[in-house]
N, C-alpha and C positions, 0 to 999 in steps of 0.2 A: 320265377328264376331270374336273377339280375343279369344284365348284360356284362360281358367282360370289359374291364377298364382298358382304355387305350394306353399303349406304352408311351412314356415320356420321350419327347424328341426336342432337339435343339438344332436350328438351322442358322447359318451365318450368311448374310447377304453382302457380297463383296464383288466389285468390278462387274456389276450387272448380272452376276450369277448367284445361284443358291448352292451352298455347301453344307453337307451334313457334318455335324459335330459329334465326335465319339463321346459316349457317356463318360462323365468325369473329366473331360478335357478342359483345359483353361480356355476361356473365351475373352475375358476382359483383362487388360493389363492393369497393374497396380496404380498407374498414373492416368487411367481413363477418367475423363471429366465427369462421366456419369457416376462413377464410384466415389471420386474425391469431392465432388460438389453437388451431386444430384442434378447435373446439368444435362437435360435431355427430356424426352417425352415418350409416351407409350399409349397403346390401345389394347384392350382385352375384349375378346368376343367369344361367343359360344359356338361350338360345332356340334351338330346333331348327326350321329352316325346313321347311315342308310345307304341306299344304292341309287344315286350317289349320295354321299354325305352333304350336309349344308353348313356353310359358314355364315351364320346369321348376320345380316347387315354389313357385309364386308365392305361394300362401296362407301357406306356412311362412315365407317370407321377409318377407311383410307382417306376420305375427305377431311375428317377431323384431325388425323395425324398430320396431313399436309399443312393444315392451318397452324397447328402447334409448332411444327418444324419451322414454318415461316416466321412465326412470332419470336422464335428463339434464334433466328438466323442460322439454322442448321440445314445442311445439304442432306436430303433424304433420297434413298433409291426411288426410282419411278414407281408409280402405282402398279404397273405391269409386273415389276420384279416382286413387289410385296404380294401381289395376287398369286403369282406362280408359286411362291413359297407357301402361302396359305393353303393353296389347293394341294400341294405335295404333302403337307402335314395332315390336312383334313382327310385325305384318302385312307389314312391309317386308323381312323376311328371306327370301331366295329358297329354294325347295325344295332340300334337300340341304346347305344352308349352316348355319353356326353363328354365333351372336353372343353377346357379353357385354352384359347389360343391368344398368346400375348405377342404383340409387335413392339419392340423396344428400339429406340434410336437415342444414342448417347453422343456427347460432344467428342468422345474418343480422345485421341492424342494429337499434338501438333504435327507429329511426323506422319501418322497414318490416317488422320482425319476421323470423321464420325464412325461409330460402330453401329451396325444394324443387325438385330437378332430377332428370331422368331422362336418361341417355345410353345410346346403343346404339353398340357398336363391334364390328368383326370380332374373332373369337377369334385371338389372336396365334400366330405360327409357333412360338414357344418352348413354348406350351402343347401344340400338336400333337406337337412333338418329345418332350416329356416323357412323353406317353402311349406313345410307341413305345419309347423307350430306358430309361424309369424315371428315378429320381432318386437321387443320392448325398447322404447326410445327414451333418451333423456335429452332435454334441450340444453345446448351449450352456446353461450354468447361468443360469436367470432370477433366482436369488437369493431366491426366495420359497418358503415351506413349502407343503405340499399343502393346508393349511386356512387360508392367509393371508387369504383374502377373506371368511371366515365372518362376522367382526364388523366388516368395513370396507367398507361399500357405496360409500364415496367413491372406492375404488380402481377402481370401474366394472368389476368382474369380470363377464364374460358380456355386456358391451356391445360392439357392433361400432362402436367409436369412429373418428372421422376421424384421431385421433392415432396414426399408424402409424410414427412415427420409429424407435421401438425395433424394430419388425418389419423395416423396411427396413435398419436397421443390422445386424441379425442376418443378413439375406440377403447383405449386403456382406461380412460376416465369413466366412460360408460360402464365398463365392466366393474370398476370399483364401486359404482352406484347401483349395482345389481341389474343392469340393463344389458341388452344385446348390441345396441347401436346408438348413434347419436344423431341429432338434427341440429345444424348450425342455425343461429338466428342473429339478427342485428340487435344492437342495444335497445332499439325501439320495439323489439318483440316480433319482428317480421321473419318469416321462415325463409331460409336460403336453400340449403341442400344438406344431404347426409354426407359423411366423409367419402363414401364410395357409391352413392346412388342419388337419383333424382326423387323428389317428393311429389306424389300425385294424390289428390283427395277427391272425393265425390261429395258434392253439395247441391242439393235440389236438382238432381239429375244431370249436373254438369261436372265433367272432369276438369280439375284445375291444377295448375303447377306454377310455381314462382318463375318469373321471366328471367332468362339469361341476359347477357349484355352488360350494362353498367353495374349490375350486382356482383359480377365476377363469377356467377354460377356457370358451371360447365354445362353446355348445351347437351342434353342427353340423347344418344342415338336410340335407346330403347323407348324413352318417353316419346320421341318423335314417331316411332313405329306404332306405339300404342294409340297416339292421337290420330294418326292416319287411319288406323283400323276403326277407331271410334267414328271418325268422319264418314267412312264408307257405310256405317250402319246408322247414321243420322244422330249419333250421340253428341251433344254440344260439348265443346272444349274451350278452355280459356287459359291464357298465360298472363300473369300479373301478380300484384302484391297479394300475399297470403299471410294473415296474422296467425300467431301460434295458437290463439284461442280458437280460430277456425279449424285448424288441424285437430285440436282436441275435441271439437264438437262435430266433426265431419260424419257423414253417413258411411264412410269407409275411407281408409287411407292406406297407401302403399309406398314402399321403397322400390323403385324400378331401376334395374341395372342389367348389363349385358349378360353376365353369367348367371346371376340369381333369377333373372326374369322379374316378375312382380311378386313381392312378398308382403303379406298383410302387416300393418302396424296394429298391434293388439293392446299396447299401453303407451302412455306418454307421461313421463315423470311420475310413475307409479299409479296413475289413474287409467282405467280401461278405456279403450277406443272402440267404437262400433266396428264389428266385422261384417263384411259383405262377400261371402264366399262365392256367390253367383257372379258378382262383378270380378272377383279375382280370376275366375276361370276365363272370363272374357278378355281381361287385360293380358293374361298369359298367352292366349290364342293370338291376339293382335300383335304381341311382341314377336311372334314367330312367323308372321305373314310377310311375304315380300311386298314392298310398297310399289306404288305406281311407277317409280323411277328405276325399278329393278335393283334396289339396294341389297337384295338378298341374292348372293351369287353362289350357285351350287359348286361342288368341288370336282366336277367332272373334268377329265383331261382335256 
């Protein structure tokens, strides 16, 4: 018997306090910079219902949100305010259920300043299906070199920006080609990232992922948790260049992200990719473990 789905909630963070928003109530003004220009940043994480519920990797997401806000010159509520809102929302997730918790910070308006929102929604059926069947990928050239962001901070490499039009266009193109998702590459055929996930492969017993930084890749919180778990069990890990051919020929490949966890890559450009279900279970378990720094914060009052 499936667990009951959590009720959707929206919280507004203003003046250092958390305010409940009535269902259907307007939150963003028509002139909010997040709406008119996609000017802002966000984080999404997974909540596991229980006693108490767990907001996975909350500290890691708050750290990345703070970095994104600083890169955008945005004033953000303090981590304690975000954390209080996350805990308030997470307490409503029933035992055995999952929810997606999104923290959004927009430019707002000149008069009111930035807008900070937190929303809680049930995990979608498409996410649960992807965990079961895996994902078919197509490679899409992003048109930038591996070091394109090294001297161009205005490109906002590593910022989880609200401007996701390119990402959603890539997903539509993948669907047109009969695939479920995409992987961005450089013109030289080096793997970057998926539109909403980090790429991890298994090769000769080592877990590998493309390095963030100059590449503009968003440093993945889930990938970090997975690699920390691997290190605790003595599994080698490496961050560095990864050719598309290495992804195609890997002993296993995954897209890892906060809400989906680790999902197997089952095909690339129409050709099958080796599956490693035993490793998938390990990656999923590592993704849900608290790390040594206490990045996993439960939702207790």
